[in-house]
C-alpha atoms as an extended CHARMM CRD file, in Angstrom:
* protein
*
        66  EXT
         1         1  MET       CA           -137.1300000000       -8.6800000000       48.8310000000  PROA      1               0.0000000000
         2         2  LYS       CA           -133.9720000000       -9.4730000000       50.7630000000  PROA      2               0.0000000000
         3         3  PHE       CA           -130.5800000000       -9.0060000000       49.1240000000  PROA      3               0.0000000000
         4         4  GLY       CA           -127.4330000000      -10.1390000000       50.8820000000  PROA      4               0.0000000000
         5         5  MET       CA           -127.0480000000      -12.0680000000       54.1260000000  PROA      5               0.0000000000
         6         6  ARG       CA           -130.1100000000      -13.3910000000       55.9450000000  PROA      6               0.0000000000
         7         7  LYS       CA           -130.3100000000      -12.7540000000       59.6890000000  PROA      7               0.0000000000
         8         8  PRO       CA           -129.7590000000      -16.0670000000       61.5290000000  PROA      8               0.0000000000
         9         9  SER       CA           -132.5330000000      -17.2920000000       63.8410000000  PROA      9               0.0000000000
        10        10  LEU       CA           -131.4990000000      -19.7700000000       66.5300000000  PROA      10              0.0000000000
        11        11  LYS       CA           -135.1450000000      -20.5880000000       67.2700000000  PROA      11              0.0000000000
        12        12  ARG       CA           -135.9370000000      -21.5830000000       63.6660000000  PROA      12              0.0000000000
        13        13  SER       CA           -132.6460000000      -23.4140000000       63.2840000000  PROA      13              0.0000000000
        14        14  PHE       CA           -133.3420000000      -25.4810000000       66.4100000000  PROA      14              0.0000000000
        15        15  LYS       CA           -136.8950000000      -26.2460000000       65.2440000000  PROA      15              0.0000000000
        16        16  ALA       CA           -135.6690000000      -27.4260000000       61.8390000000  PROA      16              0.0000000000
        17        17  ARG       CA           -133.1000000000      -29.7460000000       63.4090000000  PROA      17              0.0000000000
        18        18  THR       CA           -135.4910000000      -31.2690000000       65.9670000000  PROA      18              0.0000000000
        19        19  THR       CA           -138.5500000000      -31.8840000000       63.7860000000  PROA      19              0.0000000000
        20        20  GLY       CA           -138.5980000000      -35.6510000000       63.7870000000  PROA      20              0.0000000000
        21        21  ARG       CA           -138.2820000000      -38.1000000000       60.9400000000  PROA      21              0.0000000000
        22        22  ALA       CA           -141.4760000000      -39.8130000000       62.1640000000  PROA      22              0.0000000000
        23        23  LYS       CA           -143.5120000000      -36.5960000000       61.8500000000  PROA      23              0.0000000000
        24        24  ARG       CA           -142.3790000000      -36.1230000000       58.2540000000  PROA      24              0.0000000000
        25        25  ALA       CA           -143.1090000000      -39.7830000000       57.4560000000  PROA      25              0.0000000000
        26        26  VAL       CA           -146.6700000000      -39.4610000000       58.7760000000  PROA      26              0.0000000000
        27        27  LYS       CA           -147.2930000000      -36.2870000000       56.7610000000  PROA      27              0.0000000000
        28        28  ARG       CA           -145.9050000000      -37.9930000000       53.6550000000  PROA      28              0.0000000000
        29        29  LYS       CA           -148.4390000000      -40.8250000000       54.0990000000  PROA      29              0.0000000000
        30        30  LEU       CA           -151.4450000000      -38.6010000000       54.8600000000  PROA      30              0.0000000000
        31        31  VAL       CA           -150.9360000000      -35.4960000000       52.6980000000  PROA      31              0.0000000000
        32        32  PRO       CA           -150.8140000000      -36.1720000000       48.9600000000  PROA      32              0.0000000000
        33        33  GLY       CA           -147.9600000000      -34.2640000000       47.3730000000  PROA      33              0.0000000000
        34        34  TYR       CA           -146.1110000000      -33.5650000000       50.6460000000  PROA      34              0.0000000000
        35        35  GLY       CA           -142.3720000000      -33.5920000000       50.0310000000  PROA      35              0.0000000000
        36        36  LYS       CA           -142.6940000000      -34.0760000000       46.2800000000  PROA      36              0.0000000000
        37        37  LYS       CA           -140.4890000000      -31.9810000000       44.0330000000  PROA      37              0.0000000000
        38        38  GLY       CA           -142.2900000000      -29.1390000000       42.2630000000  PROA      38              0.0000000000
        39        39  MET       CA           -145.4730000000      -29.2340000000       44.3520000000  PROA      39              0.0000000000
        40        40  GLY       CA           -144.9170000000      -25.6360000000       45.4890000000  PROA      40              0.0000000000
        41        41  TRP       CA           -145.4070000000      -24.4400000000       41.9120000000  PROA      41              0.0000000000
        42        42  LEU       CA           -148.7880000000      -26.2050000000       41.7340000000  PROA      42              0.0000000000
        43        43  LYS       CA           -149.9910000000      -25.1530000000       45.1810000000  PROA      43              0.0000000000
        44        44  ASP       CA           -148.9330000000      -21.4790000000       45.1750000000  PROA      44              0.0000000000
        45        45  PRO       CA           -146.9860000000      -20.3200000000       42.0810000000  PROA      45              0.0000000000
        46        46  LYS       CA           -146.5680000000      -16.7230000000       43.3260000000  PROA      46              0.0000000000
        47        47  LYS       CA           -144.9240000000      -17.8550000000       46.5700000000  PROA      47              0.0000000000
        48        48  ALA       CA           -142.7900000000      -20.4300000000       44.7380000000  PROA      48              0.0000000000
        49        49  ALA       CA           -141.4800000000      -17.7430000000       42.3600000000  PROA      49              0.0000000000
        50        50  TYR       CA           -140.7220000000      -15.4180000000       45.2990000000  PROA      50              0.0000000000
        51        51  ASN       CA           -138.8780000000      -18.1940000000       47.1440000000  PROA      51              0.0000000000
        52        52  LYS       CA           -136.7970000000      -19.0400000000       44.0780000000  PROA      52              0.0000000000
        53        53  VAL       CA           -135.6530000000      -15.4240000000       43.6610000000  PROA      53              0.0000000000
        54        54  TYR       CA           -135.0830000000      -15.0560000000       47.4320000000  PROA      54              0.0000000000
        55        55  LYS       CA           -132.8950000000      -18.1690000000       47.5010000000  PROA      55              0.0000000000
        56        56  LYS       CA           -130.7530000000      -16.8170000000       44.6360000000  PROA      56              0.0000000000
        57        57  THR       CA           -130.3640000000      -13.2560000000       45.9930000000  PROA      57              0.0000000000
        58        58  SER       CA           -129.6420000000      -13.9870000000       49.6580000000  PROA      58              0.0000000000
        59        59  PHE       CA           -127.2500000000      -16.2400000000       51.5430000000  PROA      59              0.0000000000
        60        60  SER       CA           -126.9910000000      -17.6980000000       55.0120000000  PROA      60              0.0000000000
        61        61  PHE       CA           -124.5030000000      -16.7770000000       57.7160000000  PROA      61              0.0000000000
        62        62  TRP       CA           -123.2870000000      -20.3840000000       57.6030000000  PROA      62              0.0000000000
        63        63  ASP       CA           -122.5290000000      -20.1230000000       53.8770000000  PROA      63              0.0000000000
        64        64  LEU       CA           -119.6040000000      -17.8660000000       54.8220000000  PROA      64              0.0000000000
        65        65  PHE       CA           -117.8050000000      -20.8780000000       56.3250000000  PROA      65              0.0000000000
        66        66  LYS       CA           -118.1970000000      -23.1850000000       53.3100000000  PROA      66              0.0000000000
């Protein structure tokens, strides 16, 4: 488990910013539950719990400038 600042990844940051709105819209139409709040808990509760703790115990490099 990571505590403290997460290491920034330019590759992942770029990918997140360039994934198109159209791609997400198509997935939302085809995959039931895609983008719905709380679906992570139904699909994989162990991973959802890990992600919740990870989000609370670590912070981004960019959070330093907020």
